[in-house]
VEXDREN-2710 file (C-alpha; in Angstrom, 1 decimal):
% VEXDREN-2710
k/r/px/py/pz
1/MET/17.7/12.8/-1.4
2/THR/14.1/13.0/-0.3
3/PHE/12.1/12.1/2.8
4/GLU/9.0/10.0/3.5
5/PRO/6.6/11.0/4.9
6/HIS/6.7/14.8/4.4
7/PRO/8.5/16.2/7.5
8/ILE/5.7/18.6/8.4
9/ARG/3.4/15.5/8.7
10/VAL/5.6/14.1/11.4
11/MET/6.3/17.3/13.3
12/LYS/2.8/18.8/13.0
13/PRO/0.4/15.8/12.5
14/GLY/-2.7/16.9/10.5
15/ASN/-1.0/20.0/9.1
16/GLY/1.0/18.5/6.3
17/PRO/0.6/19.9/2.8
18/LEU/-1.4/18.2/0.1
19/LEU/1.1/16.2/-2.0
20/ILE/1.7/17.3/-5.6
21/THR/3.8/14.1/-6.2
22/PRO/3.3/11.1/-3.9
23/THR/6.6/9.3/-3.2
24/SER/6.2/6.6/-5.9
25/GLN/5.6/9.2/-8.6
26/LYS/8.4/11.4/-7.3
27/LEU/10.9/8.6/-7.5
28/GLU/9.7/7.8/-11.0
29/LEU/10.1/11.4/-12.2
30/ILE/13.5/11.8/-10.6
31/GLY/14.6/8.5/-12.2
32/GLN/13.5/9.9/-15.6
33/THR/16.0/12.7/-15.3
34/GLY/18.9/10.3/-15.3
35/ILE/19.7/10.3/-11.6
36/ASP/21.3/7.0/-10.7
37/ILE/20.7/6.7/-7.0
38/ILE/17.9/8.2/-4.8
39/PHE/18.1/8.2/-1.0
40/CYS/14.5/8.1/0.3
41/ILE/15.0/8.5/4.0
42/PRO/12.2/7.5/6.5
43/PHE/11.5/10.8/8.4
44/THR/10.8/10.2/12.1
45/ARG/11.0/12.4/15.2
46/GLU/14.3/10.7/16.1
47/PHE/15.7/11.7/12.7
48/ALA/14.4/15.2/13.1
49/ALA/16.3/15.6/16.4
50/ILE/19.7/15.3/14.6
51/SER/21.5/18.6/14.6
52/ALA/22.4/20.2/11.3
53/GLU/26.1/19.8/11.8
54/ASP/25.8/16.1/12.8
55/PHE/23.6/15.5/9.7
56/VAL/26.2/17.0/7.4
57/ARG/29.2/15.4/9.1
58/ASN/27.9/12.0/10.0
59/ILE/25.4/11.3/7.2
60/LEU/26.4/13.4/4.1
61/VAL/30.1/13.2/4.5
62/GLU/31.0/10.0/6.5
63/LYS/28.2/7.7/5.2
64/ILE/27.5/9.0/1.7
65/GLY/30.9/10.7/0.9
66/VAL/29.3/13.8/-0.7
67/LYS/31.5/15.8/-3.0
68/GLU/28.9/18.3/-4.4
69/LEU/25.6/19.3/-3.0
70/VAL/22.7/21.1/-4.8
71/VAL/19.9/22.7/-2.7
72/GLY/17.2/25.3/-3.2
73/TYR/17.7/29.0/-2.2
74/ASP/15.5/28.7/0.9
75/TYR/16.7/25.3/2.0
76/THR/16.8/24.6/5.8
77/PHE/17.5/21.3/7.6
78/GLY/18.4/19.7/10.9
79/ARG/17.0/20.1/14.4
80/ASP/14.7/23.1/14.6
81/ARG/15.7/24.0/11.0
82/GLU/19.0/25.4/12.3
83/GLY/20.9/24.5/9.1
84/ASN/20.9/26.6/6.0
85/THR/23.0/27.2/2.8
86/ARG/25.5/29.4/4.8
87/LEU/26.2/26.6/7.2
88/LEU/26.5/24.1/4.3
89/MET/29.1/26.3/2.5
90/ASP/31.1/26.8/5.7
91/MET/31.2/23.1/6.4
92/GLY/31.9/22.4/2.8
93/GLN/35.1/24.4/3.0
94/ARG/36.2/22.6/6.1
95/LEU/35.1/19.1/5.0
96/GLY/35.9/19.2/1.3
97/PHE/32.6/19.4/-0.6
98/THR/31.1/22.0/-2.9
99/VAL/27.6/23.6/-2.5
100/HIS/25.5/24.9/-5.3
101/TYR/22.2/26.6/-4.5
102/ILE/19.4/27.3/-7.0
103/ASP/18.0/30.9/-7.2
104/PRO/14.2/31.5/-7.2
105/VAL/12.7/30.6/-10.6
106/ARG/9.9/32.8/-12.0
107/ILE/7.7/32.1/-15.1
108/ASP/5.5/34.9/-16.3
109/HIS/6.3/36.8/-13.1
110/ALA/5.0/33.8/-11.0
111/LEU/7.3/32.2/-8.5
112/VAL/7.7/28.5/-9.2
113/SER/6.8/26.9/-5.9
114/SER/4.8/24.1/-4.5
115/THR/2.4/26.6/-2.9
116/SER/1.7/28.3/-6.2
117/ILE/1.2/24.9/-8.0
118/ARG/-1.2/23.6/-5.3
119/LYS/-3.4/26.7/-5.7
120/LEU/-3.5/26.5/-9.5
121/VAL/-4.4/22.8/-9.4
122/LYS/-7.1/23.3/-6.7
123/ASP/-8.6/26.1/-8.8
124/GLY/-8.7/24.0/-11.9
125/GLN/-6.2/26.2/-13.7
126/LEU/-4.3/23.3/-15.3
127/LYS/-2.6/25.1/-18.2
128/GLU/-1.1/27.6/-15.7
129/ALA/-0.1/24.8/-13.4
130/LYS/1.7/23.0/-16.3
131/LYS/3.8/26.1/-16.9
132/LEU/5.2/25.8/-13.4
133/LEU/5.4/22.0/-13.2
134/GLY/6.8/21.5/-16.7
135/ARG/4.3/18.7/-17.3
136/ASP/0.6/18.1/-17.0
137/TYR/-0.6/17.5/-13.4
138/GLN/-1.0/13.8/-13.0
139/ILE/-3.0/11.5/-10.7
140/GLN/-2.4/7.8/-10.8
141/GLY/-4.1/5.0/-9.0
142/ILE/-5.8/1.6/-9.2
143/VAL/-9.1/1.3/-11.0
144/MET/-11.8/0.0/-8.6
145/LYS/-15.4/-1.2/-9.0
146/GLY/-17.8/1.7/-9.2
147/HIS/-21.6/2.0/-9.3
148/ASN/-21.9/0.4/-12.7
149/ARG/-23.8/3.4/-14.1
150/GLY/-21.4/4.5/-16.9
151/GLN/-22.0/1.8/-19.4
152/ARG/-25.4/0.5/-18.1
153/LEU/-27.3/3.8/-17.7
154/LEU/-25.3/6.3/-19.8
155/GLY/-23.7/4.3/-22.5
156/TYR/-20.2/5.5/-21.6
157/PRO/-18.1/3.1/-19.5
158/THR/-15.8/4.8/-16.9
159/ALA/-12.8/3.8/-14.9
160/ASN/-13.4/4.7/-11.2
161/LEU/-10.0/5.6/-9.7
162/GLU/-9.2/4.8/-6.1
163/LEU/-8.3/8.2/-4.7
164/VAL/-4.7/7.8/-3.3
165/ASP/-3.4/11.2/-4.3
166/GLU/-4.6/14.0/-2.0
167/LEU/-4.3/17.1/-4.2
168/LEU/-7.3/17.1/-6.5
169/PRO/-8.3/19.7/-9.1
170/LYS/-11.6/21.3/-8.3
171/GLN/-14.8/19.4/-9.0
172/GLY/-15.7/19.5/-12.7
173/ILE/-15.3/17.8/-16.1
174/TYR/-11.8/17.7/-17.6
175/ALA/-10.1/16.9/-20.9
176/VAL/-7.4/14.4/-20.0
177/THR/-4.9/12.0/-21.4
178/VAL/-4.7/8.5/-19.9
179/ILE/-1.7/6.3/-19.8
180/ILE/-2.5/2.6/-19.7
181/GLU/0.3/0.0/-19.7
182/GLY/2.6/2.5/-21.5
183/ARG/0.1/3.6/-24.1
184/THR/-1.6/7.1/-24.1
185/TYR/-5.3/7.6/-24.8
186/GLU/-7.5/10.6/-24.8
187/GLY/-10.3/10.9/-22.2
188/VAL/-12.8/12.8/-20.2
189/THR/-12.7/12.8/-16.4
190/ASN/-15.4/13.8/-13.9
191/ILE/-14.4/14.8/-10.4
192/GLY/-17.4/15.2/-8.1
193/HIS/-20.3/13.7/-6.3
194/ASN/-22.6/12.8/-9.3
195/PRO/-25.4/15.1/-8.2
196/THR/-27.8/13.7/-10.9
197/PHE/-27.8/10.4/-9.0
198/GLY/-28.2/11.9/-5.5
199/ASN/-24.8/13.3/-4.4
200/GLY/-22.7/10.3/-3.5
201/ALA/-19.1/10.2/-2.2
202/LEU/-16.5/12.2/-4.0
203/SER/-15.2/10.2/-7.0
204/LEU/-12.9/10.4/-9.9
205/GLU/-14.3/8.7/-13.0
206/THR/-12.6/8.6/-16.4
207/HIS/-14.1/7.7/-19.8
208/VAL/-11.2/6.5/-21.9
209/LEU/-11.8/7.3/-25.6
210/ASP/-11.4/4.5/-28.1
211/PHE/-10.4/2.0/-25.5
212/HIS/-11.9/-1.5/-25.3
213/GLY/-10.9/-3.7/-22.4
214/ASN/-11.3/-4.3/-18.7
215/LEU/-9.3/-1.9/-16.5
216/LEU/-10.5/-3.2/-13.1
217/GLY/-7.5/-3.6/-10.8
218/LYS/-5.1/-1.9/-13.3
219/THR/-3.0/1.1/-12.4
220/ILE/-3.6/4.0/-14.7
221/LYS/-2.3/7.6/-14.9
222/VAL/-4.5/10.5/-15.7
223/ASN/-3.0/13.7/-17.0
224/PHE/-5.2/16.7/-16.5
225/VAL/-5.2/19.1/-19.5
226/GLN/-8.1/21.5/-19.2
227/LEU/-11.3/22.1/-17.3
228/LEU/-14.3/21.8/-19.7
229/ARG/-17.1/22.7/-17.3
230/ASP/-18.3/22.6/-13.7
231/GLU/-20.3/19.6/-12.5
232/LYS/-24.0/20.2/-12.4
233/THR/-27.3/18.4/-11.8
234/PHE/-29.3/17.3/-14.9
235/ASP/-33.1/16.8/-15.0
236/SER/-32.8/13.3/-16.5
237/ILE/-30.3/10.6/-17.3
238/GLY/-30.9/11.3/-21.0
239/ALA/-29.9/14.9/-20.6
240/LEU/-26.7/13.9/-18.8
241/SER/-25.9/11.4/-21.5
242/ASP/-26.3/14.1/-24.2
243/GLN/-24.0/16.4/-22.2
244/ILE/-21.4/13.7/-21.9
245/ALA/-21.4/13.3/-25.7
246/GLN/-20.8/17.0/-26.0
247/ASP/-18.0/16.8/-23.4
248/ILE/-16.3/14.0/-25.4
249/GLU/-16.5/15.9/-28.6
250/GLN/-15.1/19.0/-27.0
251/ALA/-12.3/17.1/-25.4
252/ARG/-11.4/15.4/-28.8
253/VAL/-11.2/18.8/-30.5
254/LEU/-9.1/20.4/-27.7
255/LEU/-6.7/17.4/-27.4
256/ARG/-6.2/17.1/-31.1
257/GLY/-5.6/20.8/-31.3
258/ARG/-2.9/20.5/-28.6
259/GLU/-1.2/17.8/-30.6
260/ARG/-0.8/20.2/-33.6
261/THR/0.7/23.1/-31.5
END
């Protein structure tokens, strides 16, 4: 069971957390684990006003018929977060369902939490973020028309991704893998304002290695592997083009090395 939008965004507009996994991606990942049915409940102020006991009795038991429930160690729910694991266990004994709660998980002494993962991603520490996520951090979206500078001026065509996801790694150049229609390619992604061309709007542009085709309007997935360098201003387009060639070679070596480990 999950909720859309994030409850904090409803209860405290403007203060919601940056999303690690937008709902569409979350549902896809949950489905990959073998879960058969996902309840994605619209979260409204009316829904938030339901008491914890009414939520358990009227929704979990009467409507869903829950027999076993799995929650995190710090789970709270219901009006004013009045429900917790203790209440669930007490009601489970009375209403005939079992409650399992997951203890805190630590990897290399770091607590696996959304707060920790957000900080690592925002700092560009993608290898560390992967340890906690269990996968590469991914951004997916639709390829939109850019400024037509990649192929025309630099010799390297790029896919300009429409920024739907809100949690972005810090500005810089990244080695990535790109999933296009189920096939995985290597790539290099730039997140930034393209200062060599005069500091435009923030963009996410990906050069997909060894790909030939038109990506405009297609949905692609970009998996961030490692930060290669920070974004910087170059004296000329030629100098920028030379640096891109170096970035591509560095990405190839890094990604091929990862395949062998």
